[in-house]
C-alpha positions as CSV (number, residue, x, y, z in Angstrom):
1,M,-31.3,-248.7,-17.4
2,L,-29.3,-247.5,-20.8
3,E,-26.8,-250.0,-20.3
4,E,-28.1,-252.3,-23.3
5,H,-28.7,-249.4,-25.6
6,A,-25.0,-248.3,-24.6
7,K,-23.9,-251.4,-25.8
8,L,-25.5,-251.2,-29.1
9,V,-24.3,-247.7,-29.8
10,E,-20.8,-249.0,-29.1
11,F,-21.2,-251.7,-31.7
12,I,-22.3,-249.6,-34.2
13,H,-19.7,-247.2,-33.2
14,L,-16.8,-249.6,-33.5
15,A,-18.4,-251.0,-36.6
16,G,-18.2,-247.4,-38.4
17,E,-21.7,-248.0,-40.0
18,V,-23.7,-251.1,-40.7
19,S,-25.2,-251.7,-44.0
20,G,-28.6,-253.4,-43.7
21,R,-30.7,-254.3,-41.2
22,K,-30.7,-257.9,-41.5
23,K,-27.0,-257.6,-41.3
24,L,-27.1,-255.3,-38.0
25,Q,-29.6,-258.2,-36.8
26,K,-27.2,-261.3,-37.7
27,M,-24.2,-259.3,-36.2
28,V,-25.6,-259.0,-32.7
29,Y,-26.8,-262.6,-33.0
30,I,-23.5,-263.8,-33.7
31,A,-21.7,-261.4,-31.3
32,K,-24.0,-262.9,-28.7
33,K,-23.7,-266.5,-29.0
34,M,-19.9,-265.5,-29.1
35,K,-20.6,-264.8,-25.7
36,M,-20.7,-261.0,-25.8
37,P,-22.6,-258.6,-23.5
38,F,-26.1,-258.8,-25.3
39,H,-29.2,-260.1,-23.9
40,E,-31.9,-259.3,-26.7
41,K,-34.4,-262.3,-26.9
42,Y,-33.9,-263.8,-30.3
43,E,-36.7,-266.1,-32.2
44,F,-36.4,-268.0,-35.7
45,H,-37.7,-265.6,-38.6
46,I,-37.6,-265.9,-42.2
47,Y,-33.8,-264.8,-42.6
48,G,-32.4,-266.4,-39.4
49,P,-32.3,-265.1,-35.9
50,Y,-34.4,-262.3,-35.5
51,S,-35.2,-259.8,-32.6
52,E,-37.9,-257.4,-32.3
53,E,-36.0,-256.2,-28.9
54,L,-33.3,-255.1,-31.0
55,T,-35.2,-253.4,-33.4
56,L,-37.1,-251.4,-31.1
57,R,-33.9,-250.5,-29.5
58,V,-32.5,-249.2,-32.6
59,E,-35.7,-247.1,-33.6
60,E,-35.1,-245.9,-29.8
61,L,-31.5,-244.5,-30.5
62,C,-32.6,-243.4,-33.6
63,G,-35.2,-241.4,-32.1
64,M,-32.5,-240.3,-29.2
65,G,-30.1,-239.2,-31.5
66,F,-27.5,-241.3,-30.9
67,L,-27.8,-243.4,-34.0
68,A,-28.3,-242.2,-37.6
69,E,-30.5,-243.9,-40.2
70,Q,-29.9,-243.5,-43.9
71,L,-32.4,-244.9,-46.3
72,E,-31.6,-245.7,-49.9
73,D,-34.1,-246.7,-52.6
74,K,-33.2,-249.5,-54.4
75,G,-35.9,-249.8,-56.7
76,S,-36.7,-253.0,-55.3
77,Y,-36.0,-252.6,-51.6
78,V,-35.0,-249.9,-49.0
79,K,-31.5,-250.3,-47.8
80,Y,-31.1,-249.1,-44.2
81,T,-27.2,-247.7,-43.3
82,Y,-26.8,-247.0,-39.5
83,A,-23.8,-245.2,-38.0
84,C,-22.9,-243.6,-34.5
85,T,-23.7,-239.9,-33.9
86,D,-21.9,-237.2,-32.8
87,E,-24.0,-237.0,-29.7
88,G,-23.8,-241.1,-29.9
89,Q,-20.5,-240.6,-29.2
90,Q,-20.8,-238.2,-26.0
91,F,-23.6,-241.0,-24.9
92,L,-20.4,-243.4,-25.1
93,T,-18.3,-241.3,-23.4
94,S,-20.9,-240.9,-20.3
95,M,-21.3,-244.5,-19.9
96,N,-17.3,-245.8,-20.0
97,R,-17.7,-248.2,-22.8
98,S,-15.0,-250.1,-24.0
99,H,-15.0,-253.7,-24.6
100,A,-12.0,-254.7,-26.2
101,K,-13.0,-258.3,-27.6
102,L,-15.8,-256.4,-29.0
103,S,-14.2,-254.5,-31.2
104,V,-12.5,-257.7,-32.6
105,C,-15.8,-259.4,-33.5
106,V,-17.7,-256.4,-34.9
107,D,-14.9,-255.9,-37.4
108,H,-14.9,-259.7,-38.7
109,L,-18.5,-259.5,-38.7
110,N,-19.0,-256.1,-40.8
111,E,-16.2,-257.2,-43.6
112,K,-19.0,-260.1,-44.2
113,S,-22.0,-260.1,-46.6
114,S,-25.4,-260.2,-45.1
115,R,-26.0,-263.4,-47.1
116,F,-23.1,-265.3,-45.3
117,L,-24.0,-263.9,-41.7
118,E,-27.3,-265.1,-42.4
119,L,-25.8,-268.9,-42.6
120,V,-23.5,-268.5,-40.1
121,S,-26.3,-266.9,-37.4
122,T,-28.8,-269.9,-38.6
123,L,-25.9,-272.3,-37.9
124,L,-25.3,-270.9,-35.0
125,Y,-29.0,-271.1,-34.2
126,F,-29.0,-274.6,-34.4
127,D,-25.7,-275.3,-32.3
128,H,-27.4,-277.6,-29.8
129,L,-27.7,-280.2,-32.9
130,S,-24.6,-282.0,-34.1
131,R,-22.7,-280.4,-37.4
132,E,-24.5,-283.1,-39.7
133,Q,-28.0,-282.3,-38.2
134,Q,-27.4,-278.8,-38.5
135,I,-26.0,-279.1,-42.2
136,E,-29.4,-281.2,-42.7
137,K,-31.5,-278.0,-41.2
138,I,-29.9,-275.3,-43.2
139,H,-31.0,-277.3,-46.2
140,V,-34.3,-277.4,-44.9
141,V,-34.9,-274.0,-43.3
142,K,-32.9,-272.3,-46.0
143,G,-33.0,-274.2,-48.7
144,K,-34.0,-271.4,-51.6
145,L,-31.0,-269.9,-50.7
146,N,-28.9,-272.9,-52.4
147,F,-26.1,-273.0,-49.8
148,S,-23.2,-274.9,-50.9
149,E,-21.0,-277.3,-49.3
150,E,-18.1,-275.0,-49.7
151,E,-20.0,-271.8,-48.4
152,I,-21.1,-274.2,-45.2
153,T,-17.5,-275.2,-44.8
154,Q,-16.6,-271.3,-44.6
155,A,-19.1,-270.6,-42.2
156,F,-18.0,-273.5,-39.8
157,T,-14.4,-272.4,-40.0
158,F,-15.8,-268.6,-39.8
159,I,-17.7,-269.7,-36.3
160,N,-14.3,-271.1,-35.2
161,E,-12.0,-268.1,-36.0
162,L,-14.5,-266.2,-33.9
163,E,-14.5,-268.6,-30.9
164,T,-10.5,-268.6,-31.4
165,C,-9.9,-264.5,-31.3
166,L,-12.5,-263.9,-28.5
167,N,-11.3,-266.6,-25.9
């Protein structure tokens, strides 16, 4: 019953901490697209793929004391940072969670900016299209972000690197 909760606690535990709700959403989505065992449903949203299920699960885990949510007022917005608590680590131990490839995936994802992960997750959302069509979609749905050709190339390279290290 708590298996999906344990996956998320493990994910954040492996990351050490994740800075930003948007970043967490994108990291889990990308991990899911890399065939990691996440089952949250995603829809396309203003910031790319978004899962209400994931948001609710994070809230539940914070309420259960397995995750800590730290808020930092940045003036025009609030930044959220998530970390695994001691209770969360005990929960993981009781659930016998350990996924070696997930650790590699989390490390690669967490070192990237949320802007970059938004680009990568959006490309993956449209991965049923050809590369050219994916690029066209980026310019349509993310036009205001003005992603450069270089950023898009880096995103495709990053996707290939993730697929290589996880297979």
